[in-house]
N, C-alpha and C positions, 0 to 999 in steps of 0.2 A: 908388354905383350898382350894382345887381345885375348878375349875368351873365344875359343874355337869349339863349336859343337859339330861333331862329324857323324852323320848318318845315325842319329840317336833313335833307338827303338826301345819302348817300354810297354810291357803287357801286365795288366792286373789279372790275377787268378789264371795264369796260363794253363792250358790243357784241362780246363774245366768248362762246364756249360755256361758259366758266368764270365768267360774270358773277355777281356776288353783291351783292345790295342789303343793305349792312351797316346803314344807317340810313335809315328810311323815313318822313320827315315828322315828326321829333322836335321838339317845342316844350316848353321848360321855363324856369323861373326859379330862380336860386340867389342868395339875398340875401347881402349883405356879412356877413362874420364867421360864416357858417354853418360847421358841421362836417357835411358831407354825404357820403353813400355812394351809389355806383352798384353795383347788384347785379343778378343775373340769370344765366341759364345761360351756359356757354361758347359763344361765337359770337353772343350776343344784341346786341352792338354797344357794350358798355361802354368797352373800350379805344379803339375807333375814335372814340367821341364825345369822350373826354377829350383825345385827340391833336389835336382841332380847337381846343382852348381856348388853345393857344399857337401855332396855325397850322403844326404839324408836318404836319397834313393840312388841306386846304381843301375847303369844301363842293362837292358836285356841284351842289346848289342849296340855297337858304335862306341864312341868315346868322347870325352870332353877334356880339353887342355886349357888350363888357366895359369898363366905364367909358367912356372916350372912344375906345376901339379898336373897329374893325369888321372882321370877317373874312368875306369873300365868296368866290365861286368863282373869281374872276380874280386870280391871284397878283400880277400887275403892279399891281393896284389896292389890294392889301393893303400899305399903307404902314406904316412904323415897326415892322416885324416884330422887329427887335433889341430895341427898347424894350418891345414886348409881352412878349417872352420873359424880360425882366427883371422884369416885372410879374406874369407867370404862369409858374411853373416846374414842370416835370414830372419826378418821380422814377419811373423805370421799374421794373418788376418785376426783381429781382436787380440793382440799380444797381451793386453792387460789381463786377460783371463789366465795367463800363466804367472801372474804375480802371486807370491805365496809367503814371503818373509814377513816378520812382524813389523819391520820399519822399512821405509823407502830406501834409506842408505844401504841396508843389508841386502835388499832385493837387487839393487844395482851392482853391489859388490860381489854378488854370488858367482857370476860368470868369471870374474877375475880370479877368485879363489879356486874355481874349478880348473883354471889354467895354471895354477900353482903359486899364485901371489899370496903373501902372508896377509892376515886379516887387517892389520893396521894400515898397511900400504893400500890394500884393496878399498878400504873405507875412504882413504884420502883421495884416491882416483875416482871413486864413486861421487864424492862431493864435487869434483871438477866437472864430471859429466853432467851432473844434475844442474849445476850453474849454467853450463853451456846450452841446456834446453829450457832455460828460463825458470828453473825451480830453485829458489834460494834456501837459506839455512832453516827457515821455518818449516820446510817440508822434510828435512832430513830424518827427523825422529817420528814423523807421522806414520800411521798405518797406511799402506797403499790403498786399503779398502775404504778410506775416508775421503778419497779424492774424487774429483769429477772425471767423466769419461776422457776428456781431452788431457787432463793432468796424468791420468793412468797411462795413456798412450805415450806421453812424454817420458814417464818413468821407464816404460818398456824400451823406448828408443835409447834413453840414457844408458841402460844396461848393455846395449849393443855398442854405443859410442865409447863406453869405458874400455871395451876390448880393442877399439881403434882398428876396425877392419879397413881394408883398401876398397872392398866391393861390398855394397849394401844392397840387399834384395828385400823389397817390401811387397807383401801380398795384400792388396786392397788397403792402403795405408789410411784412408779417410773413412772407411766403412763404419757406420754407426755414430759418427761425430756430427755435432751441429756445425753450422756454417763457420762460426769463429774457431771452434776446435780444429776443423779441417784446414782452415787457412793457416792457423798457427803451426800445425804439423807440417804442412807443405812448405811453409817458409823455412822451417828448420831443415827439412830435407834439401831444399834449394841451397842453403848455406853449406851443408855438407858437400854437395856437389861442387860448389865454388871453391871449397877447400882442397879439391883435387880427387875426391872419391868418385868411383864409378857407381852410379845409381841405376838399379833395375827395378821396375815397378810393374806389378800385375794390377790391372784396374779395368773396370767397366766404364769409368767416367771419362768420356772423350774430352771434356773441357780440361781436365787435368793433363791429359796427354798433349793437347795442343798448346797449353800454357807453359808447361815445364819441360817437355821432352824434345830431344833433337833426333832421336831414332825411334822407330816403332816396328814391332814384329807382330804379324797377324797369324794366329793359328786357327785352323779349321779342320775338324775331324782328325786331329793328331798330326796334321801336316802343316808345313809352313806355306801360307798363302801370300805373304808379302813381307819383305824386309827392306827398309829404306827410310828416307826422311819423312817428317810429318807433312810437309807441303805437297808431296806427291801422293800421299796415302789415298785420298778420296777419288783421285783420278784413276787409280790402278786396282782398287779393291771393289769387287762387285757387291750388290745389295744382299746377296745370299750369305755374306759373312756377318750379317746382323750388326754392322757398325753404324751407329747413329751419328750423322754429321751435326754438330752443334749449330744452332741458328746463326751465330756470328760468322761461321765459316761457310754456311750455305749462302749468306749474303755476299761474302767476299768472292766466292766462286762465280756467282752470277755477275758481279761487277767485272770480274776478270774476263768472263765470256763475252761481255759487251765492249771489251777493248780497254778497260782500265788496267794500267800496269801494276796490278796488286801483287805484292810479295807476301804470300800466305805465311811463309816461314817466319816472317817478322811480326806477325799479328799475335799478340798475347792477351789483348783486351780490346774493348770497343774503342777506346781512345786511340789505339794503334791504327785501327782501320780508318777512323775519322781523319787522322793525320795524313795517311796515305791518299785518301780521297781529296782532301784539301790541297795537298801538294800537286795532285794531278789536275785539279780544276784551275789552280793558279797558272799552270803551264799552258792552259788552253784558253785563258781569258784574252 
């Protein structure tokens, strides 16, 4: 079953001079096994929305349905929250700042123990998760604070993978990483998607959106400005949404406008665009 967000409204500091309507009647659907992105200006409501998906925040009004879970504005009626948070896991921006245990393996095992698993079994599962993100036995007993930024990010993701959620939400997953670290993290996220998980990503990086995502949701001033596929995004979203079109896709759009049968949704790299242009030229030789 898809994620259904229905007329979601959320207000920070209601009935005060600082009141801020962060989400104002947002309705959307995210299908199973999507690789979706939430984009928009800072303050548009992206992070507020995704924090509702595992009930870190609960609606001021409206509701969210995720499989057989329902999230409404009354916390007392939001049952099975612990089970929901195992089904939908959120990786915050700079998750490595939340590392705190004395060793990497203990940090990854922490969530499993919190869900009731005994320590020996939790450590065993933590080792599997660490291996799956490319961190072998030499990292298990290390302090997480001795690692590079990219390695810390992998440890944080391993802690989520160990729980084995069906839906993974990532807030700015490549923020603060160098090029290699960002590439490694996104390669890992792509593998998780290919394994059948639904991936939801908050990002300002349009290159990531176009390379990895098949669906995109644009928020503007707490409202949904667009939901649909990435190939239609730049045709339907206005400049006031502050979305910067990457140069590769600016070129692809111009070629399409001049009659080239460019399939933007199939372009993930410069090589993809070159292949399409070559194929078009051969048909016109």
